[in-house]
Every structure is written in structure tokens, then in C-alpha cells.
C-alpha positions in Angstrom: 47.2 132.2 192.9 43.8 130.7 193.3 43.6 127.0 194.1 41.1 126.2 191.4 43.4 127.7 188.9 46.3 125.5 190.0 44.1 122.4 189.7 43.1 123.4 186.2 46.8 123.8 185.3 47.6 120.3 186.6 44.8 118.9 184.5 45.8 120.8 181.4 49.4 119.7 181.7 48.3 116.0 181.4 46.6 116.7 178.1 48.5 116.3 174.8 50.2 119.5 173.6 47.5 120.4 171.1 44.8 119.9 173.7 46.8 121.9 176.1 47.1 124.8 173.7 43.4 124.7 172.9 42.5 124.6 176.5 44.7 127.5 177.3 43.3 129.6 174.5 39.8 129.0 175.7 40.9 129.5 179.4 42.1 133.1 179.0 38.6 134.6 179.3 37.9 132.2 182.2 41.0 133.4 184.1 39.4 136.8 184.6 37.1 135.0 187.0 40.0 134.3 189.2 41.0 138.0 189.4 43.6 138.0 186.7 43.3 140.8 184.1 44.5 140.0 180.6 42.9 143.0 178.9 46.3 144.8 179.0 47.8 142.3 176.5 48.0 143.7 173.1 49.1 142.2 169.8 48.0 138.6 170.5 47.3 136.9 167.2 43.8 135.3 166.9 43.6 131.8 168.2 42.9 130.3 164.8 46.2 131.6 163.4 48.0 130.0 166.3 46.4 126.6 165.7 47.1 126.8 161.9 50.8 127.4 162.5 51.3 124.2 164.5 52.3 121.3 162.4 50.4 118.1 162.9 52.1 114.7 163.5 53.5 113.0 160.4 51.3 110.2 159.1 52.7 106.8 159.9 53.2 104.5 156.9 53.3 100.9 157.8 56.0 98.8 156.1 56.6 95.1 155.7 53.9 92.5 155.5 51.3 94.8 157.1 51.7 97.3 154.3 51.4 94.5 151.7 48.2 93.3 153.3 46.8 96.8 153.2 47.4 97.0 149.4 45.5 93.8 148.8 42.4 94.9 150.6 39.7 96.1 148.2 37.8 99.2 149.2 34.1 99.2 148.4 33.1 101.8 145.7 31.8 105.0 147.1 28.1 105.5 146.9 27.2 108.2 144.5 24.1 110.3 145.0 21.2 109.1 142.8 19.8 111.7 140.5 16.1 112.2 140.1 16.2 110.8 136.6 17.9 107.6 137.9 15.4 107.2 140.6 12.5 107.6 138.2 14.1 105.1 135.8 14.5 102.6 138.6 10.9 103.2 139.7 9.6 102.5 136.2 11.8 99.4 135.9 10.6 98.0 139.2 7.0 98.6 138.2 7.6 96.6 135.0 9.5 93.9 136.8 6.7 93.5 139.4 4.4 92.2 136.6 7.1 90.4 134.5 6.1 87.6 132.2 8.5 84.9 131.1 6.9 83.1 128.2 7.7 79.5 127.3 8.6 80.7 123.8 11.2 83.1 125.2 12.6 80.5 127.6 12.6 77.4 125.3 13.1 79.0 121.9 15.4 81.9 122.7 17.3 81.7 126.1 18.0 78.0 126.4 19.0 77.3 122.8 21.5 80.2 122.9 22.7 80.1 126.6 21.6 76.8 128.0 24.3 74.4 129.2 23.9 72.2 126.0 23.6 75.2 123.6 25.5 75.0 120.4 25.5 78.7 119.3 29.1 79.8 119.0 30.3 83.0 120.8 27.6 82.9 123.5 27.9 82.6 127.2 26.3 79.5 128.7 24.7 78.6 132.0 26.3 75.8 134.0 24.5 72.5 134.2 22.0 72.5 137.1 21.4 76.3 137.1 17.6 76.9 137.1 17.3 79.8 134.6 13.6 80.6 135.4 14.3 80.8 139.1 17.4 83.0 138.4 15.3 85.3 136.3 12.7 85.5 139.1 15.3 86.2 141.7 17.0 88.9 139.6 13.8 90.8 138.8 12.6 90.7 142.4 16.0 91.3 144.2 16.4 94.6 146.0 20.1 94.4 145.3 19.7 94.2 141.6 21.6 96.8 139.5 19.2 98.5 137.1 19.8 100.5 134.0 18.2 101.4 130.7 18.4 99.0 127.7 21.3 99.8 125.3 21.4 100.9 121.6 18.1 102.8 121.9 16.0 99.7 122.6 13.2 100.2 125.0 13.3 98.3 128.3 15.5 97.7 131.3 18.5 95.6 132.2 18.6 94.0 135.7 21.8 92.4 137.0 22.6 90.3 140.1 25.9 88.8 141.0 25.9 85.4 142.6 28.6 84.1 145.0 29.1 81.0 142.9 29.7 80.4 139.2 26.4 80.4 137.2 27.9 80.3 133.7 30.9 80.1 131.4 32.1 82.6 128.9 32.9 81.6 125.3 36.6 81.7 126.4 35.7 79.1 129.2 36.1 81.7 132.0 33.7 81.5 135.0 30.7 83.9 135.1 28.8 84.9 138.2 26.4 87.6 137.1 23.0 87.1 135.6 21.7 89.8 133.2 18.0 89.9 132.5 16.5 92.2 129.9 12.8 93.1 130.0 10.7 95.4 127.8 8.7 98.3 129.2 5.7 96.0 129.6 7.6 93.6 131.8 8.0 90.8 129.2 11.4 89.0 129.5 13.4 89.6 126.3 16.5 87.6 127.2 18.7 86.4 130.1 22.3 85.2 130.1 25.4 85.0 132.3 27.9 87.8 132.2 31.2 88.6 134.0 
């Protein structure tokens, strides 16, 4: 036999069994270059059917502490493709947020009396002492990471939400809250802002 053919066989024998099979299947036409004639072979199944019939290795399932750790790891949510309607909504919301207005009346007569750290309205979430609400609103409306959606219950406007790493508020049940929700109308006027889960 040809020396080049022998070298290729030695190389192929070092490959894993699946790689060897693939290499041999693709090598048959190349062997004709070395003077071998494989045209007489009839009834060879197509290469794809040979590969489909070979079982793959069984998946390894870790056990013990490693398996428990794998169960505790949170996987990030998969990104869904944004529809054209969602993109248009976000564009309108960003345009409104670019020219947002937070009036003193809204801040001091609506947001802080209901959601300030010293608020007395029952059943409302409250900001923690020391959280600057106006800075939080500014950050939320300008943040590229803000989650944006339409206002609810048929009201016109947009809802912006940003989650902080630390606690910014407390729920009526005294649970910590880390997300700031800001509601603006279509003209960019801030309607309300409050901490949520």
C-alpha cells in the first residue's frame, strides 16, 4: 500500500471513534487517488444513515454536592425577540422620558405624602429614610436598563422600572423592596413613583 495511506490510517486511529468513522467516510473518495478502486462496492448505505445509527455517549449527571450547587444556580431569562410594536412603544416612552417634568406638586403633594418614609397612608409601600426620590426618578427615566411598558387599566402613559442592588423601600407587610416604578403620561409629566418588589 501507499505510504501516505498508511500515515493517514495511523492518524485516523488516534481520533475518537466517531471522528474515525467520519474521517473514513470522507476518505473513501480520496483513496481512489492512491490507486484503490471502490466503485465495485454496491449496497453501501448513505453516510448519514450510518452516523444516525451510532448511539452517542450517555449524558453524565453529577451527584452529591456538585449537583445540589447546580440546582441553586439561577439561569438568566432568555431574551425574547422584540416585536415592532414593542420597539415603537419604547421609542415613544423614551421620547416622553427625555423631556420629563417632575412638578413640586406631584412630588410634595402626591408621592411623598403616600410613599415617603414618614407617610401615614395605610396599605402603601414606603421609601426608606435617606432615599432621594427625585434622583431615583431621574435615574429610572434615563437608565438604558429600565424596563418599559404601557400604563395599565387603559390609562395613557408609560411605566418605567429599575431594580437597585440595595433596598429602597418597604412593603406594607414590612418586606424589603428594591425596584422603583415611575409612571409618566404621554407628555412626560411624572404621575407617580413608588417602590415595588
